[in-house]
C-alpha positions, 0 to 999 in steps of 0.5 A: 243442182244435183243433175249439174253435179252428176253431169260434171262428174260423168263428164270428168269420168268420160274425159278420164276414160278418153285420156286413158284410151289415148294414153294406151293408144300412144303406148301401143304405138310406141311399142309397135312402131319400133318393131315395124321400123326395125324390120329389114327390107326384103333386099337388105341381105342382097345389099349387104352382100354387095357391100361385102363385095365392094369392101373386098374390091376396095381392099384389093384396089387399095382405094382409101376413099371408098374404104373411108366411105364404107366404114363407120367412124367407130370401126373396130377391125380385128385381125386373125392374129388378134391385132385391132385397128381403128378406122384410121389405121385400117384405111392407112394400111391399105390406102394406095397399096396393093396389099393383095395379089388375090382375095376370095370370099366364100361360104357366105351367110348374112343375117339382117336384124333391123338396121344391123347385119351380121355377115360371115365368110371364109377369106382366102388371100394371097398377100403382097409383102413389102419385101416383094414376097407373098404369103397366104391367109385362110381365115373365117371372118365375122363382119357387123354392118350398120345401115346409116342414111340408107347405106350399109357401113362396116362397124366391126370385123373379127377374123379367126384362123382356120386350118390350112386349106 
């Protein structure tokens, strides 16, 4: 009888060790898996740069359908004069309109952290005004992009004025 109790006691200890080991393994997996999943793909900076340029092209063309597809529903779009627009207002301001005579982006920097990217650039434009006149903008822009369903979409944008070029 003593052997039977010792066996059961040892068996219970073995099961506890096994369960503890399994729990530790799951805990380590739970910590490591998100780190692995959050790593940026090697071509993500290039894909973000393509998205930035495609957004510029859609803005130049007044292509509302592309602007809607490239932006997240939660978009917050900040202008250099502190005016904020949501997705609907941003798209409506450009959809079907020729808002820009010229639009050049330079001094690019892109940092990808998992499924989020921060893109910065200088934004120089000649803007078409409703009265037929033009004005210019020389601003610094910060964009936040989020990878959703394998595509980079604009989540946020904020601009700040720069001294005249």
